[in-house]
C-alpha positions in Angstrom: -84.7 49.6 -4.5 -81.4 50.4 -2.7 -78.3 51.0 -4.8 -75.9 48.0 -4.7 -73.0 48.3 -2.3 -69.6 46.6 -2.4 -68.9 44.5 0.7 -65.4 45.2 1.9 -65.6 44.6 5.6 -66.7 41.8 7.9 -70.4 41.0 8.0 -72.3 40.5 11.2 -75.5 38.5 11.1 -77.9 38.4 14.1 -80.9 36.1 14.3 -83.6 35.8 16.9 -86.4 33.3 16.5 -85.8 32.8 12.7 -86.6 29.3 11.4 -85.2 26.9 14.0 -82.8 29.5 15.6 -83.5 30.8 19.1 -80.7 33.3 19.1 -77.4 33.5 17.2 -74.8 36.0 16.1 -72.3 35.0 13.3 -69.6 36.9 11.6 -69.0 36.4 7.8 -66.3 37.7 5.6 -66.3 39.2 2.1 -65.9 36.5 -0.5 -67.0 32.9 0.0 -68.4 31.7 3.4 -69.1 28.0 3.9 -71.6 26.8 6.4 -70.6 23.2 7.3 -72.1 20.6 9.6 -74.5 17.8 9.7 -78.2 18.1 8.9 -80.6 19.9 11.3 -77.9 22.5 12.4 -79.9 25.5 11.3 -77.9 26.3 8.2 -81.0 26.9 6.2 -82.5 29.1 9.0 -79.3 31.1 9.0 -79.6 31.7 5.3 -83.2 32.7 5.8 -82.0 35.3 8.4 -79.7 36.9 5.7 -82.6 36.8 3.3 -84.9 38.5 5.8 -82.4 41.3 6.5 -81.9 41.8 2.8 -85.7 42.2 2.2 -87.1 38.8 1.4 -90.5 37.8 2.9 -89.7 34.1 2.3 -88.3 33.6 5.8 -90.1 31.9 8.6 -90.7 32.8 12.2 -89.8 30.1 14.8 -92.8 27.9 15.5 -93.1 28.6 19.2 -92.3 32.4 18.9 -94.6 35.4 18.4 -91.8 37.7 17.2 -88.3 37.5 15.7 -85.6 39.7 14.3 -82.9 39.5 11.6 -80.1 42.0 11.5 -77.3 42.4 8.9 -74.4 44.8 9.4 -71.5 45.5 7.0 -69.4 48.5 5.8 -70.9 50.7 8.5 -74.5 50.2 7.5 -77.1 48.2 9.5 -80.2 46.6 8.1 -82.9 45.2 10.4 -86.1 43.2 9.8 -88.8 42.4 12.4 -91.2 39.4 12.1 -94.4 39.3 14.2 -97.2 36.8 14.2 -100.6 38.5 13.9 -103.9 36.7 13.4 -102.1 33.5 12.3 -99.9 35.4 9.7 -96.3 36.6 9.9 -96.0 40.3 9.4 -92.7 41.9 8.3 -91.4 45.3 9.3 -88.1 47.2 9.6 -85.5 48.7 7.2 -84.1 46.0 4.9 -81.4 46.3 2.2 -83.8 45.9 -0.7 -87.1 47.7 -1.3 -88.2 45.1 -3.8 -86.7 41.6 -3.2 -88.4 39.8 -6.1 -85.3 39.5 -8.3 -83.1 38.4 -5.5 -85.8 35.9 -4.3 -85.8 34.4 -7.8 -82.1 34.2 -8.6 -79.9 35.1 -5.7 -81.4 33.3 -2.7 -81.0 29.8 -4.1 -82.3 27.6 -1.3 -84.1 24.3 -2.0 -87.4 26.2 -1.7 -86.3 28.7 -4.4 -89.1 29.4 -6.8 -86.9 29.1 -9.9 -85.4 25.8 -8.8 -88.8 24.4 -7.9 -90.4 25.5 -11.2 -87.9 23.4 -13.1 -88.3 20.5 -10.8 -92.1 20.5 -11.4 -91.7 21.0 -15.2 -93.5 24.4 -15.1 -93.5 26.8 -18.1 -90.6 29.2 -17.6 -91.5 32.3 -19.5 -93.2 34.1 -16.6 -90.2 33.5 -14.4 -87.7 34.6 -16.9 -89.7 37.7 -18.0 -91.0 38.7 -14.6 -88.0 41.0 -13.8 -88.4 42.7 -17.2 -91.1 45.4 -17.3 -93.0 45.3 -20.6 -96.2 47.0 -19.4 -95.0 50.4 -20.6 -94.3 49.0 -24.1 -97.8 47.5 -24.3 -99.4 50.8 -23.3 -97.4 52.6 -25.9 -98.4 50.1 -28.5 -102.1 50.7 -27.7 -101.7 54.5 -27.9 -99.9 54.3 -31.3 -102.5 51.9 -32.7 -105.3 54.4 -31.8 -103.3 57.2 -33.5 -102.7 55.1 -36.6 -106.5 54.3 -36.9 -107.2 58.0 -36.7 -104.6 58.8 -39.3 -105.9 56.1 -41.6 -109.4 57.5 -41.3 -108.2 61.0 -42.1 -106.2 59.9 -45.1 -109.1 57.8 -46.4 -111.3 60.9 -46.2 -108.6 62.9 -48.0 -108.4 60.2 -50.7 -112.2 60.5 -51.2 -111.9 64.3 -51.4 -109.0 64.0 -53.9 -111.2 61.8 -56.2 -113.8 64.5 -56.1 -111.6 67.3 -57.5 -111.5 66.2 -61.2 -115.3 66.3 -61.3 -115.4 69.7 -59.6 -112.8 71.2 -62.0 -114.8 69.9 -64.9 -118.0 71.3 -63.5 -116.3 74.6 -62.9 -115.2 74.8 -66.6 -118.7 74.0 -67.7 -120.1 76.7 -65.6 -117.6 79.2 -66.8 -118.5 78.4 -70.4 -122.2 78.6 -69.7 -121.7 81.9 -67.9 -119.7 83.3 -70.7 -122.3 82.2 -73.3 -125.2 83.5 -71.2 -123.4 86.8 -70.6 -122.9 87.2 -74.4 -126.6 86.5 -75.0 -127.7 89.0 -72.4 -125.4 91.7 -74.0 -126.9 90.9 -77.4 -130.4 91.3 -76.1 -129.6 94.5 -74.4 -128.2 95.8 -77.7 -131.4 94.8 -79.4 -133.5 96.7 -76.9 -131.4 99.9 -77.4 -131.8 99.5 -81.1 -135.6 99.8 -80.9 -136.6 103.2 -82.3 -139.1 104.8 -79.8 -138.7 108.5 -80.6 -142.0 110.0 -79.4 -142.5 110.9 -75.8 -145.5 108.6 -75.6 -143.4 105.8 -76.8 -140.8 106.5 -74.2 -143.5 106.4 -71.5 -144.8 103.2 -72.9 -141.3 101.7 -72.9 -140.9 102.7 -69.2 -144.2 101.0 -68.4 -143.0 97.9 -70.2 -139.7 97.8 -68.4 -141.3 98.4 -65.0 -143.8 95.5 -65.7 -141.0 93.1 -66.6 -138.9 94.3 -63.7 -141.8 93.4 -61.3 -142.2 90.1 -63.0 -138.5 89.3 -62.7 -138.6 90.2 -59.0 -141.6 88.0 -58.4 -139.9 85.1 -60.2 -136.8 85.6 -58.1 -138.9 85.5 -54.9 -140.7 82.4 -56.1 -137.3 80.6 -56.7 -136.3 81.6 -53.1 -139.5 80.2 -51.7 -139.3 77.0 -53.7 -135.6 76.6 -52.6 -136.7 76.9 -48.9 -139.6 74.5 -49.6 -137.3 71.9 -51.1 -134.8 72.3 -48.3 -137.6 71.7 -45.7 -138.8 68.6 -47.6 -135.3 67.1 -47.7 -134.9 67.8 -44.0 -138.3 66.2 -43.4 -137.4 63.1 -45.4 -134.0 62.8 -43.6 -135.7 63.0 -40.2 -138.2 60.3 -41.3 -135.3 58.1 -42.4 -133.5 58.7 -39.1 -136.8 57.9 -37.2 -137.2 54.7 -39.1 -133.7 53.6 -38.4 -133.9 54.4 -34.7 -137.3 52.7 -34.4 -135.8 49.6 -36.0 -132.8 49.7 -33.7 -135.2 50.1 -30.7 -137.3 47.1 -31.8 -134.1 45.0 -32.0 -133.4 45.5 -28.3 -134.1 42.3 -26.3 -136.5 43.3 -23.5 -135.7 40.0 -21.7 -132.0 40.6 -21.2 -130.3 40.2 -17.9 -130.4 42.8 -15.2 -127.2 44.7 -14.6 -128.0 44.8 -10.9 -128.4 41.0 -10.8 -125.1 40.5 -12.6 -123.5 43.0 -10.2 -124.7 40.8 -7.3 -123.3 37.7 -9.0 -119.9 39.4 -9.6 -119.7 40.4 -6.0 -120.4 36.8 -4.9 -117.7 35.5 -7.2 -115.2 38.2 -6.0 -116.0 37.2 -2.4 -115.3 33.6 -3.3 -112.1 34.6 -5.0 -110.9 36.6 -2.0 -111.6 33.5 0.1 -109.6 31.4 -2.3 -106.8 34.0 -2.2 -106.7 33.7 1.6 -106.7 29.9 1.3 -103.9 29.8 -1.3 -101.8 32.2 0.8 -102.3 30.1 3.9 -101.5 26.9 2.0 -98.4 28.5 0.6 -97.3 29.5 4.1 -97.9 25.9 5.3 -96.1 24.4 2.4 -93.1 26.8 2.7 -92.9 26.2 6.5 -92.9 22.5 6.1 -90.4 22.6 3.2 -88.0 24.6 5.3 -88.5 22.3 8.3 -87.9 19.3 6.0 -84.8 21.0 4.7 -83.5 21.3 8.3 -84.5 17.7 9.0 -87.1 18.8 11.6 -86.4 20.4 15.0 -83.1 19.7 16.8 -83.7 17.4 19.7 -81.1 16.3 22.3 -81.3 12.7 21.4 -78.1 11.9 23.2 -79.5 12.8 26.6 -82.6 10.9 25.7 -80.8 7.7 25.2 -78.1 8.0 28.0 -80.2 5.9 30.4 -80.8 3.2 27.8 -78.7 0.0 27.7 -75.9 -0.2 25.2 -78.0 -2.8 23.4 -80.3 0.0 22.4 -77.8 1.4 20.0 -79.8 0.1 17.0 -82.8 2.1 18.1 -80.7 5.3 18.3 -79.3 4.6 14.9 -82.8 4.1 13.6 -83.9 7.5 15.1 -80.9 9.2 13.5 -81.3 7.4 10.1 -81.0 9.6 7.1 -84.6 8.7 5.9 -86.3 9.8 9.1 -86.8 13.2 10.6 -88.2 14.5 13.9 -91.8 15.7 13.4 -92.1 19.4 14.3 -95.8 19.0 15.3 -95.7 16.0 17.6 -91.9 15.4 18.2 -92.0 11.8 17.0 -89.8 10.2 14.4 -91.5 10.2 10.9 -90.3 8.9 7.6 -89.3 11.7 5.2 -91.3 10.1 2.4 -94.5 10.4 4.4 -94.0 14.1 5.0 -93.0 14.6 1.4 -96.2 12.8 0.3 -98.3 15.1 2.5 -96.5 18.1 1.1 -97.2 16.9 -2.4 -100.9 16.6 -1.6 -100.8 20.1 -0.1 -99.1 21.4 -3.3 -101.8 19.6 -5.4 -104.5 21.2 -3.3 -103.0 24.6 -3.7 -102.7 24.1 -7.5 -106.4 23.1 -7.6 -107.3 26.2 -5.6 -105.2 28.3 -8.0 -107.0 26.8 -11.0 -110.4 27.4 -9.4 -109.3 31.0 -8.7 -108.4 31.4 -12.4 -111.7 30.0 -13.4 -113.5 32.4 -11.1 -111.5 35.3 -12.5 -112.5 34.3 -16.0 -116.2 34.2 -14.9 -115.8 37.6 -13.2 -114.3 39.0 -16.4 -117.1 37.6 -18.6 -119.9 38.8 -16.3 -118.3 42.2 -16.0 -118.2 42.4 -19.8 -121.9 41.4 -20.0 -122.8 43.9 -17.3 -121.0 46.6 -19.3 -122.8 45.7 -22.5 -126.2 45.8 -20.7 -125.5 49.2 -19.2 -124.4 50.5 -22.6 -127.5 49.1 -24.2 -129.7 50.7 -21.6 -128.0 54.0 -22.1 -128.4 53.6 -25.9 -132.1 52.8 -25.5 -132.6 56.0 -23.4 -130.7 58.1 -26.0 -132.8 56.6 -28.8 -136.1 57.3 -27.0 -135.0 60.9 -26.3 -134.0 61.4 -29.9 -137.2 59.9 -31.2 -139.2 62.4 -29.1 -137.1 65.3 -30.4 -137.6 64.0 -34.0 -141.4 63.9 -33.6 -141.4 67.5 -32.4 -139.1 68.5 -35.3 -141.3 66.7 -37.9 -144.4 68.4 -36.6 -142.7 71.8 -36.8 -141.3 71.2 -40.3 -144.6 69.8 -41.6 -146.2 73.1 -40.5 -143.5 75.1 -42.2 -143.9 73.0 -45.4 -147.6 73.8 -45.4 -146.8 77.5 -45.0 -144.3 77.5 -47.8 -146.7 75.6 -50.1 -149.2 78.4 -49.5 -146.6 81.0 -50.2 -145.6 79.3 -53.5 -149.3 79.2 -54.5 -149.6 82.9 -53.7 -146.4 83.9 -55.4 -147.3 81.9 -58.5 -150.7 83.7 -58.6 -148.9 87.0 -58.4 -146.5 85.9 -61.2 -149.5 84.9 -63.3 -151.1 88.3 -62.7 -147.8 90.1 -63.7 -147.5 88.0 -66.8 -151.0 88.9 -67.8 -150.2 92.5 -67.3 -147.0 92.1 -69.4 -149.0 90.3 -72.1 -151.3 93.3 -72.3 -148.5 95.3 -73.8 -148.1 92.8 -76.7 -149.2 94.4 -80.0 -147.7 94.8 -83.3 -145.6 97.8 -82.3 -144.2 96.4 -79.0 -144.3 92.6 -79.6 -140.6 92.3 -80.3 -139.7 94.5 -77.4 -141.8 92.4 -75.0 -140.3 89.1 -76.3 -136.9 90.6 -75.9 -137.6 91.7 -72.3 -139.0 88.3 -71.5 -135.9 86.4 -72.9 -133.6 88.9 -71.2 -135.4 88.4 -67.9 -135.0 84.6 -68.2 -131.3 84.8 -69.1 -130.6 87.2 -66.2 -132.2 84.7 -63.7 -130.2 81.8 -65.3 -127.0 83.8 -65.1 -127.6 84.5 -61.4 -128.1 80.8 -60.8 -125.0 79.9 -62.7 -122.9 82.4 -60.8 -124.2 81.0 -57.5 -123.3 77.5 -58.7 -119.8 78.7 -59.7 -119.2 80.3 -56.3 -120.3 77.0 -54.6 -118.0 74.9 -56.8 -115.0 77.2 -56.3 -115.5 77.3 -52.5 -115.6 73.4 -52.4 -112.5 73.2 -54.6 -110.6 75.6 -52.3 -111.8 73.7 -49.2 -110.6 70.3 -50.6 -107.3 71.8 -51.7 -106.7 73.2 -48.2 -107.4 69.8 -46.7 -105.3 67.9 -49.2 -102.3 70.0 -48.3 -102.3 68.1 -45.0 -101.9 64.7 -46.8 -98.1 64.7 -47.1 -97.7 65.6 -43.4 -100.3 62.9 -42.4 -98.6 60.3 -44.6 -95.2 61.1 -43.0 -96.7 60.8 -39.6 -98.4 57.5 -40.4 -95.1 56.0 -41.7 -93.5 57.1 -38.5 -96.3 55.5 -36.4 -96.0 52.3 -38.4 -92.3 52.2 -37.9 -92.7 52.8 -34.2 -95.4 50.1 -34.0 -93.2 47.6 -35.8 -90.3 48.4 -33.5 -92.5 48.1 -30.3 -94.2 45.0 -31.5 -90.9 43.3 -32.1 -89.2 44.8 -29.1 -90.9 42.3 -26.7 -90.0 39.5 -29.1 -86.4 40.7 -29.2 -86.4 41.0 -25.4 -87.7 37.4 -25.1 -85.2 36.1 -27.7 -82.3 37.9 -26.0 -83.4 36.6 -22.6 -83.6 33.0 -24.0 -80.3 33.3 -25.8 -78.6 34.6 -22.6 -80.1 31.8 -20.5 -79.0 29.2 -23.0 -75.5 30.7 -23.1 -75.1 30.8 -19.4 -76.6 27.4 -18.8 -74.2 25.9 -21.3 -71.3 27.6 -19.4 -72.4 26.4 -16.0 -73.1 22.9 -17.2 -69.6 22.8 -18.7 -68.2 23.7 -15.3 -70.2 21.0 -13.6 -69.3 18.3 -16.3 -72.4 16.5 -15.2 -72.2 13.3 -17.1 -76.0 12.5 -17.1 -76.8 15.7 -19.0 -75.0 17.0 -22.1 -77.0 20.2 -22.7 -79.9 22.2 -21.3 -81.5 24.8 -23.4 -84.8 26.8 -23.7 -86.9 26.9 -26.8 -89.2 29.8 -27.5 -92.4 29.0 -29.3 -95.9 30.6 -30.0 -99.0 29.1 -28.5 -102.7 30.0 -28.5 -104.4 30.5 -25.1 -107.8 31.6 -24.0 -108.1 34.9 -22.1 -111.7 35.4 -21.1 -113.8 34.7 -24.2 -111.0 35.4 -26.7 -108.1 33.3 -28.0 -104.8 35.1 -28.1 -101.3 34.2 -29.2 -98.7 34.1 -26.4 -95.1 32.9 -26.3 -94.0 29.9 -24.2 -90.5 28.9 -23.1 -89.9 25.1 -23.1 -87.0 23.5 -21.4 -85.2 20.8 -23.3 -82.5 18.3 -22.2 -80.0 16.5 -24.3 -78.6 13.2 -22.9 -76.2 10.6 -24.1 -76.5 6.8 -24.1 -73.6 4.5 -23.0 -72.6 4.0 -26.6 -72.3 7.8 -27.2 -75.6 8.4 -29.0 -77.4 11.6 -28.0 -81.1 12.1 -27.7 -83.5 14.8 -26.5 -85.4 14.4 -23.3 -87.8 16.4 -21.1 -87.6 17.3 -17.4 -90.5 14.8 -16.7 -88.1 11.9 -17.5 -85.2 13.1 -15.3 -84.4 11.5 -11.9 -84.8 13.6 -8.8 -81.1 14.4 -8.6 -81.1 15.3 -12.3 -84.0 17.7 -11.7 -82.2 19.3 -8.8 -79.1 19.9 -11.0 -81.2 21.2 -13.9 -83.1 23.6 -11.6 -79.9 24.8 -10.0 -78.3 25.5 -13.4 -81.4 27.4 -14.5 -81.5 29.5 -11.4 -77.7 30.3 -11.6 -78.1 31.3 -15.2 -80.9 33.7 -14.2 -78.5 35.3 -11.7 -76.1 36.1 -14.5 -78.7 37.0 -17.2 -80.4 39.5 -15.0 -77.2 40.9 -13.5 -78.5 40.2 -10.0 -75.0 41.0 -8.5 -75.7 44.6 -9.5 -78.8 44.7 -7.2 -77.7 42.7 -4.1 -74.1 41.9 -3.1 -75.1 38.5 -1.6 -75.7 35.1 -3.1 -77.0 32.2 -1.0 -76.6 28.6 -2.0 -78.2 25.5 -0.3 -79.2 21.9 -1.0 -76.3 21.0 -3.4 -76.3 17.3 -2.5 -77.0 16.3 -6.1 -73.5 17.5 -7.0 -70.3 16.0 -5.8 -67.7 18.0 -3.8 -65.3 18.7 -6.7 -68.1 20.1 -8.9 -69.4 22.2 -6.0 -65.9 23.6 -5.6 -65.6 24.5 -9.3 -69.1 26.1 -9.3 -68.3 28.2 -6.3 -65.0 29.3 -7.8 -66.8 30.4 -10.9 -69.4 32.5 -9.1 -67.2 34.0 -6.5 -66.0 36.4 -9.2 -69.5 37.8 -9.6 -70.6 38.3 -6.0 -69.2 40.2 -3.1 -70.4 37.7 -0.5 -71.3 34.1 -1.4 -72.7 32.0 1.5 -73.1 28.3 0.8 -74.5 25.7 3.2 -72.8 22.2 2.8 -72.5 18.9 4.5 -69.0 18.3 5.8 -68.2 15.7 3.0 -69.5 18.1 0.3 -67.1 20.8 1.5 -64.0 18.7 1.4 -62.9 19.9 -2.0 -63.3 23.6 -1.3 -60.4 26.0 -0.9 -59.0 26.5 2.6 -58.9 30.2 1.9 -62.6 30.4 2.2 -64.2 31.5 5.5 -65.8 28.5 7.3 -68.7 28.7 9.8 -69.1 25.4 11.7 -71.5 26.4 14.4 -74.6 28.6 14.3 
């Protein structure tokens, strides 16, 4: 968007085939410019010319022209906009003042067709209009990112909490193992002392002792090897059992799949059909909007200008009543056939067109909801198909792994049997040494062998427990940092979640404040106060119900005896609706600081307010805008200052 410029020099406006204008060039001045004259003098078309040059697309091309141009020149800069009719649509090109005219369209270009004014007249919900210029998408994206991070932090802290609860048991187990190791070590030392105390003086006895020690050493080695084989066997059996459990779970999950579910390809075809229908509705809605806007603008200009005076010159003076009838305020010249038509008939047709467009919009919303639902179902089907494929692949791998492990278990069973046979053999050899002379020595060797194996197992268990304790302690050191980060994330989330609420509350408060100020300037006796109330409501989005905020417009009125009561827009008269819509749109201009974006304000269709109040309103807003252009009937301009610039011919 272009940076705002201060208008300090005269302003030249050039229009070619805009609205009802063939060709015109008008000079405006900084400050207030008043376009005066009777109806159907192209004042609205002139305002549309300024809008087009500033960047708006809500300007119309002359009905009998294929191309038009709007040009705006001030302070040495020139802004041009070209309009061309292509395939039944008006295409805009050129170098306008604004890159994005949305804010100005809403709250600076306040013609009768202005969206903000019309929304109030229709009693529409106003949140979308008020919040549209405020970008909250970035906030919502940041909330989603932080929520994901908080879930991860919560999971990690929960795991640490579980680990922390494991530590006391591990410490207790460690102490028990230390005590057992100490006791076993002492017992081993005692047995070793006993063996040294045996008196085997003769050489033969020493040889016999060596044989005994060798036999028990072989036995100890064989038992150690058996323990190793049995450990491997137990590990294989546990792995086998785990694989069987996984296979059962996957087979149960596979059986749970519905083989008769919809085809993703069929759903894709249906989605494409609905999208094609939605695109068709988009085109229809756009065309209807163009037709409605064109007719609203024509109606605002009281139709096309026809030289009725030349038409009636040849008539007798007695035909004056007919001329007066043709120029009556309630009739306009039809811009399609050139005949005189009652304004009410055209407004009735316009209302039907608006109703038709609203029906098309509702149908489009329903189609979008169907598209969203079908897309969600299609995604679920595709994910289910992918999951089925993964399960089948995993089941095949599990079957192969079970077969391999079953074979390994059989091999280990055989090894256990063989090793046990070897141990039995070695034990038989050791028992052969048992006699009266060496019985005590053999018993001592056997007990020593058992304790040494037990000590080895206890030391292994101690190493495992110590390693687990150190692992947990290393991880728990992260807890403080993780908790600090989670607190920070929660604070950020709280701030972000309430930021949109605060933005909405501030916007509503600002609107209410400015509407009160503007209404006090108008001193409109039929309305005491206008304010917006912010409330929560539940709406359906796709297949879910979500909470959204709504902005309701309230009116306070007074009875003849001074009693006040609350009313709604639906109960207001047409002129009261016009005033309410204008007050809302003008408040939006101040709330969103539109004067910092575009140095122009355009006002039209102020007939619901008398001349004095119009003068007060213009005096209030001329302080905020470099160039205020207002279109008024002659009688409505009577109370305005003579210091303003007046344009009486376009």
